[in-house]
Each structure stands twice: as structure tokens, then as C-alpha cells.
C-alpha positions, -999 to +999 in steps of 0.1 A: +083+534-687+095+556-660+119+552-631+114+567-597+142+568-571+132+564-534+158+576-509+162+563-474+153+573-440+165+608-429+179+612-464+168+632-495+171+637-533+206+653-529+222+622-513+254+608-530+234+578-544+204+597-556+226+623-575+247+594-589+216+575-602+202+608-616+233+615-635+235+579-649+198+578-657+200+611-676+230+598-694+209+569-709+180+591-716+152+574-697+123+591-679+131+594-643+123+613-611+144+615-579+118+619-553+118+639-521+100+617-496+104+641-467+073+660-481+085+693-467+079+682-431+100+654-418+090+659-382+054+648-389+062+624-417+047+589-418+054+560-441+016+562-452+022+598-465+053+589-484+037+557-499+006+576-510+028+602-527+048+576-545+016+558-554+002+590-570+030+590-594+027+555-606-009+556-616-012+541-651+024+541-661+048+512-661+074+518-634+108+507-621+113+516-585+149+522-573+148+521-535+175+528-510+172+514-475+138+524-463+130+535-498+136+498-508+111+486-483+086+513-497+093+498-531+085+464-520+053+474-503+041+492-534+049+463-557+026+440-537-004+462-545+005+481-577+009+459-608+023+489-627+055+485-607+073+462-631+107+458-617+126+468-584+162+478-577+169+474-541+199+490-524+204+476-489+166+474-485+153+480-450+136+446-447+126+435-412+132+470-399+104+469-374+125+446-352+157+466-356+149+500-343+165+493-309+197+486-327+194+515-351+187+544-326+196+525-293+172+509-267+172+539-245+165+562-273+138+540-286+121+542-251+125+579-250+109+581-285+078+562-272+074+580-239+080+615-251+064+610-284+093+624-304+130+619-309+157+641-323+170+624-355+199+638-375+187+643-409+215+638-434+196+654-463+190+687-444+223+686-424+206+692-391+188+674-363+150+672-364+126+658-339+105+630-355+071+621-341+067+587-328+037+582-352+063+575-379+072+542-360+037+532-351+025+537-386+055+517-401+048+489-377+014+485-394+031+475-427+046+442-438+083+443-437+091+408-448+079+377-467+066+396-498+046+372-521+050+389-556+076+371-577+086+404-594+120+409-611+144+425-586+180+433-583+191+434-548+224+448-535+235+445-500+268+449-482+281+422-458+295+450-436+261+467-433+260+482-398+223+492-400+203+466-418+220+431-418+226+416-453+209+384-443+176+401-446+181+405-482+194+369-485+160+358-471+141+380-495+160+367-525+155+331-515+117+336-515+116+356-546+127+333-574+128+363-598+153+382-577+190+384-584+210+390-551+244+408-552+264+405-519+290+433-517+319+442-497+302+474-486+286+491-456+250+503-455+258+534-478+271+511-507+290+541-519+321+521-526+302+498-550+281+524-570+298+517-604+293+479-600+256+485-589+251+508-620+267+483-644+241+456-634+214+481-631+218+495-666+215+460-681+184+454-659+168+487-671+178+482-706+161+448-707+129+464-693+129+491-718+133+465-747+106+443-735+082+474-734+090+483-770+078+449-780+044+452-764 
């Protein structure tokens, strides 16, 4: 069993949440990787490139995916097609994001992105502004971002004060996936004030998966 941590949009493996999970996972001695989904070139990144990279690491090994924001959506997309993905831990997953970009970047910026084929995006992982090609958005729009069919065991954490991805999208997902457990938190999109609570429940979830594997 391995765990892969998938960071969010314009973030990276050194984010607060990524480092928090790295420290906690190391503490329980389970195999894990904190991925860098920027692939050394954020400006020309597409979801397909990121998904192919994650997919290459799953291969024939049972995997738990921990996905933050857009990383959570990537986890859901991969779980639909990769049976080796056994469980999901979703942190404010970017469900239904294709209809939210106008709110996320602003309608005028969204128009500029389309017409000029790139948009300056502040990248929190790099601490600088980088122009992202519009191909990122057109590629993302080709993927399902809602109504996932697989009834996969999932822990879903979402803050009611989320200013980026409304928590109701996670409510809708958990309602459709009868194997999901939804935790509604008094948090913003970052969930940074709830990390200890999230870990407490995640550790039990991960521990159960490890025990089940040992019985096979």
C-alpha cells in the first residue's frame, strides 16, 4: 500500500498541508510520496500531463490518494479508471470547477485568458507570478468534474467558509457516493485551522486500509 499526496492548483509539495501530511505519514511509517504536479513547467502545464504522471506512479500498487482542491478532483478522476486506487482523502476537492473559473479568477480575467491565450497566475508554491497557457483550461474542461460513479471509500473534508470551491459541491458528491464520509468544517479553502482534526480521522481511515491489506 502506498499513499500519494496531490497538491492543489498553483501550489506545490512544500505547501503547509503537504508538509503537514508528510510529517504525519512519516510518523506512522507508511510508504508515501508528496508529488510535485507542476512538472517543472507550470506555464505549459495541463491536467492531462499531471494525470498521466500520477497514473504512472500507481501502476500495480494499491494506492490511497490524498488530494487537496484540484488534486482532489484529480484523485476522483483517476479513481474512476484505476482500480488500484483503493481509497480517497479529499480536502476541499475542486468538484464542479469548470463552472467556477469566472468566480475564481474574475470574469474579465477569464475573458483575457481566452483571448490572449495566457493569464498571469500567482503561484503560491513558487512565490511568484507565472503566465499559464489557456490550454490548461480547455484541457480541464474535457474531464468530468461531477457525478462520479464509483462507490469508493472516501473521506471528504470541506469548510463552510470556503471562498474558492463551495462546500455544497462536496455535499452533493457525498450524497451520491454511499461509501463517502463527509466532514463539514468551520474552515476556509485552506483548511489550515482544521489539520489536526483532519489527520485524526485520516489516520483511522489509513490504518483500516493497512489492516485490510495485511489480511489479503
